N, C-alpha and C positions, 0 to 999 in steps of 0.2 A: 595487401595485408601485412607485408614485411616492414614497411616504413614506421608504423607505430611502435613495433617491437624494438626497432633500433633506437628510436627516441627514448623509450623507457630505460633501456640499458645505459644509454649515455647519461641520462638524468641520475640513475642510481650510482654510477661511477663517480659523478661529480659530488654527490652527497657523501659517499664513503671516503672520499679523499680527506686526509688530515693535513691541515696547514702546518708545515714544518716550523714556522715561527711560533706557533702555539706550543709545540713540543720543547722549544728552547726556553720557554718561560719557567721561572723557578717555582717549586712546589709551594702551596699555601703555607704561610708561617704558623704552623700548628703550635709550636712551642710558645711563640709570643702570644698567641690567642689564649693558650692555657694559662699563662702567667697573668694576662689581663683579666680573665674570668676569675682566677683565684683572688686577685687584688680586689675586684669588685665585691666578691662574696665576703671577704674579710672586712671590708669597709662597711658593708651592709650589716654584718653581725655586730661590729663595734658601734654603729649608730643605734641599733636596737638595744644594745647594752646600756648606752647612755640614756635612751628613752626610759628603760626600766629603772635606772638609778635616779632619774629626775621626776619620776611619776608622782611621788609623794609631795615633792615641792610644788609641782604644778597643781595638784589637787588642793593643797593648802591655800593657793592663791584664790580659789573660789569659795573659801570659807567666810564665816561671818566677820564683818568689819568691826563689830563691838565685842570686846573681850568678855568672856564668861568669868564672873567673880567666884573664886573658890574660897574666899575668906582666908583663914589662917591655914597656911600650907602644912604646918606641923600637926594640925588637928583635923583637917578635912578628911571625910571618909574616903576610903580607897576607890569606891565606885564613882566619886566625883571627878577623878582623873581620866581624861579621854585623850587618846593618842592623836597627834597631829591637829591639835586644837589651839585656838587663840584664847588665852586666859590671863587673869591677873590674880595675885594673891599676896598676902602679907607673910613675912617670914623673918626669922632671925637666922642670918647666914653665919655659919661657923667658920672661923679661920683655920681650925684644925683640919688637916687633910686637904686643904685648898691648894690649888696650883695656879700659877700665873703663866700666860703665854701671849704671843703676838702672832699677827698674820701679815703676810706680805701686802703692801700697798694700802695698809690701814694704819692710821696714825695712833689710834687708841690701842690700849692693851686690854686683855681679858683675864678674868679670874673665874675659875670654876670652884664653886663653894657648896658644901652640903647644907641642907636645911637642918637647923639644930633640933634634935629630938626625933628626926626622921631620916635615917641614913639612906633610904631608897629614893629620896628626892633631892636633886641637885639643881643649882641655878648657875647659868653662865651670865655674868654681869660685865658690862663694858666700863672700862675706866678711861675717862677722857685724857687726851695727851696733856702731859704736864702735871697731872694730879696723882700720878702713881708714886706715893710716898707713904711714910709711916702714919701720917695724919688722915689718910683716906679712910672713910667709913663706908662700908657696904650699905646699899639701900635696904630699907625694911619693907618695901613693896616692889614687886617685880611684875611687869607686864610683858608678855611675849608668847612664843610658840612652845607648846608642851609636846614632847615626843619621848619615846622610849630611847634609852641609850643606844641599844643595838640597831635602831632604825633611824638614827639622827642624820644620816646622809653623809656624803663625802666630806663636807666641811668640818664635821666633828668626828671623823673616823680616827680612831686611835686614842681618844680622850681617856677611856677606861684604862688602857695600858699605861698612859702617862700618869694617871693617879696612882696606879700600882707601883710604877718605877719611882715616883717622887715621895710617896708616903709609906709604901709597904702595905697598904690596905687595898683590898679588893672592893670595887664598886658592886653592890648587890645585883644579882641577876634580876632582870626585869625592872631596873631602876628607871626613874623618870628624870628628864632633863628639861628645864625651863630656860629657853634662850631669850634673854632680855631684849626688848625693842625690835623683835622680829615679827612684824605683822603680816597679814595676808598680802598687803600691797607690795611688800618687799620681795615676794615670791613670783611676781608677774614675769620677770625675766625668764624664770624656769619654763613657763608656758611657751614662750617664744623659742627657747632652746629645744623643747620637746618637739614642737612643730618642725623646726629646722632639721633635727636629727631624723625624724620620721620621714621627711622629704628626701634626705640623703639615702636612707634605706630603700625607699620606694624607687628612686631613680636608679640605684645600683642593681636592684633586682630586675628592673625593666631592661637595663643595658645588658645584663647577663643573659636574659632571655633572648634578646635580639642577636647576640653573638652566637648562642648555641643553636639558634634556629637554622635549619637546613635551607640553603638557597635552591630554589627550583627554577 
């Protein structure tokens, strides 16, 4: 009856023994893991912020391909204006309070001009390269994307402030901006970017979950 007892004690001692080489191993890199988790979370939040910033552009890409005719922009009823819509309209664009600007990697220049007789409607028109001179005449019909000034997206951020700085006049609150030649097809790249940033956010959240999961 003694032999089994001795075998059990020997087995228990062998289990309780700690390998000294394991004791010499360095502690888990908690600081590095914390930094990695923080970086992943920041990247996920930045990706979600980009998704939020591009969501209107992506939604515009699925709009109607045929512009809605608003007629005379100076006389059209207020209820005819719809945010983030593809429209066309006739207008006399005023030179007063207009500003000119350029964008990187684009050969054309741009002019932001108010609709004569309607200070809460503005149009951004493109001036082809080489035609920016005193003889240039603004178009009397504009086809493009209609948005609110305050919701015009990153590409037009700061335009209202630029008008204020250049002319001393404030853009009316809730004013409309008609961006010439910007159709729904031009916003398809925004859909791809939204999917890309959404994928970044999902992957970073998944990686963070894996890092924080306790190993069993």
